[in-house]
C-alpha positions as a Python dict, from the first residue, in 0.01 Angstrom:
ca = {
    (1, 'M'): (0, 0, 0),
    (2, 'R'): (206, -219, -255),
    (3, 'R'): (126, -583, -284),
    (4, 'F'): (361, -851, -375),
    (5, 'F'): (299, -1228, -454),
    (6, 'V'): (577, -1443, -294),
    (7, 'K'): (574, -1843, -359),
    (8, 'E'): (598, -1930, 23),
    (9, 'I'): (544, -1744, 345),
    (10, 'D'): (594, -1926, 685),
    (11, 'P'): (318, -1799, 878),
    (12, 'A'): (566, -1900, 1203),
    (13, 'T'): (770, -1664, 1113),
    (14, 'D'): (821, -1267, 1131),
    (15, 'E'): (1042, -1238, 851),
    (16, 'V'): (1050, -1270, 484),
    (17, 'I'): (1354, -1267, 258),
    (18, 'I'): (1333, -1128, -69),
    (19, 'K'): (1627, -1184, -307),
    (20, 'G'): (1702, -1117, -708),
    (21, 'R'): (1511, -983, -906),
    (22, 'E'): (1203, -917, -681),
    (23, 'A'): (1445, -733, -455),
    (24, 'H'): (1590, -557, -743),
    (25, 'H'): (1233, -457, -879),
    (26, 'I'): (1125, -315, -537),
    (27, 'V'): (1450, -126, -464),
    (28, 'S'): (1537, 20, -801),
    (29, 'V'): (1214, 39, -997),
    (30, 'L'): (960, 131, -765),
    (31, 'R'): (1246, 307, -519),
    (32, 'M'): (1094, 173, -182),
    (33, 'G'): (1306, 192, 115),
    (34, 'R'): (1353, 146, 491),
    (35, 'G'): (1069, 234, 646),
    (36, 'D'): (824, 200, 321),
    (37, 'R'): (571, -39, 357),
    (38, 'L'): (408, -341, 180),
    (39, 'H'): (198, -630, 167),
    (40, 'L'): (333, -988, 119),
    (41, 'M'): (68, -1287, -6),
    (42, 'D'): (126, -1621, -130),
    (43, 'G'): (-84, -1891, -311),
    (44, 'E'): (-173, -2057, 38),
    (45, 'G'): (-371, -1744, 231),
    (46, 'H'): (-101, -1602, 469),
    (47, 'H'): (-63, -1253, 433),
    (48, 'F'): (247, -1055, 568),
}
């Protein structure tokens, strides 16, 4: 599973929105799409 670092993850929500260069990299470079799984983490120890 691919892992990505994001600046902030709100542990109270079940949704993270990735935009800009990160979204372009995930979709266009890595060719990930709907249904592909990834692991998000921040510098505070939160994982999604």
